[in-house]
C-alpha positions in Angstrom: 1.3 -11.0 22.1 1.0 -13.2 19.0 -1.8 -12.2 16.6 -3.9 -15.2 15.6 -5.1 -13.2 12.6 -1.6 -12.9 11.2 -1.0 -16.6 11.3 -4.4 -17.4 9.9 -3.9 -15.0 7.0 -0.5 -16.6 6.3 -1.9 -20.1 6.1 -4.1 -18.9 3.2 -1.4 -16.8 1.5 1.1 -19.7 1.6 -1.6 -22.0 0.2 -1.9 -19.8 -2.8 1.7 -20.4 -3.7 0.8 -23.8 -5.0 -1.2 -22.1 -7.8 1.5 -19.6 -8.6 4.1 -22.3 -8.8 2.0 -24.6 -10.9 1.4 -21.7 -13.3 5.2 -21.0 -13.4 5.8 -24.7 -14.2 3.3 -24.6 -17.1 4.4 -21.2 -18.5 8.1 -21.1 -17.7 7.4 -17.6 -16.3 7.2 -16.1 -12.8 6.5 -12.6 -11.6 9.4 -13.0 -9.1 12.9 -14.3 -9.3 14.0 -17.4 -7.4 16.3 -15.3 -5.3 13.3 -13.1 -4.2 11.1 -16.2 -3.5 13.9 -17.7 -1.4 13.9 -14.7 1.0 11.6 -15.7 3.9 11.5 -12.2 5.3 9.9 -10.4 2.3 6.4 -11.8 2.3 3.8 -10.3 4.6 4.1 -13.1 7.1 7.9 -13.1 7.0 7.9 -9.4 7.7 5.6 -10.0 10.7 7.5 -13.0 11.9 10.8 -11.1 11.9 9.3 -7.8 12.8 8.9 -5.8 16.0 5.2 -6.7 16.7 6.3 -10.0 18.3 7.7 -9.6 21.7 10.7 -11.5 23.1 8.5 -14.0 24.9 6.7 -14.8 21.6 10.0 -15.3 19.8 11.3 -17.8 22.4 8.3 -20.1 22.1 8.7 -23.5 20.5 5.9 -22.7 18.1 7.7 -19.6 16.9 11.0 -21.5 16.3 9.3 -24.3 14.5 7.2 -22.0 12.3 10.2 -19.8 11.5 12.3 -22.8 10.5 9.6 -24.3 8.4 8.7 -21.0 6.8 12.4 -20.6 5.7 12.4 -24.1 4.3 9.1 -23.4 2.5 10.6 -20.4 0.7 13.8 -22.4 -0.1 11.8 -25.2 -1.7 9.5 -22.8 -3.5 12.6 -21.1 -5.0 13.8 -24.5 -6.2 10.5 -25.0 -8.0 10.8 -21.5 -9.6 14.4 -22.2 -10.7 13.4 -25.4 -12.3 10.3 -23.9 -13.9 12.2 -21.0 -15.4 14.7 -23.2 -17.2 12.0 -25.5 -18.5 12.7 -28.5 -16.2 9.0 -29.2 -15.8 9.3 -32.8 -14.7 11.7 -32.0 -11.9 9.6 -29.0 -10.8 6.4 -31.2 -10.8 8.2 -33.8 -8.8 8.8 -31.3 -6.0 5.1 -30.4 -6.2 3.8 -34.0 -6.3 2.0 -35.6 -3.4 5.3 -37.1 -2.3 7.4 -34.1 -3.2 9.4 -31.9 -0.9 7.4 -28.8 -1.6 4.1 -30.6 -0.6 5.7 -32.1 2.5 7.2 -28.8 3.7 4.0 -26.9 2.9 1.9 -29.4 4.9 4.2 -29.3 7.9 4.3 -25.5 7.8 0.5 -25.3 7.7 0.2 -27.8 10.5 2.6 -25.9 12.7 0.9 -22.6 12.1 -2.5 -24.2 12.9 -1.1 -25.7 16.1 0.2 -22.3 17.1 -3.2 -20.7 16.5 -4.9 -23.5 18.6 -2.4 -22.9 21.4 -3.2 -19.2 21.3 -6.9 -19.9 21.5 -6.5 -22.2 24.5 
């Protein structure tokens, strides 16, 4: 059975990435490498998503597939921001984070998908 609390916590945790990435752009420093950020199975949500606490039925749902794919894309895009920030390409990194940027779009889609999954579980 899928745990609503895990998804809800992940929405907040992934929302905090915007602050971390914005700081990386400003300072040119990050507490993680781009390669580490790119791995979607190392954050708490990723470990849960790929872990054993979800049963086979949960992992065949359309919600799971969509969230898993968007979560991977989120980490890939966040890693792009880190790569740009660490080499001083502030403008390019800020573009990804802008209102029309890929990071913002992927982040919004991931949050919406996780929220829809939670609503489905509450029904």
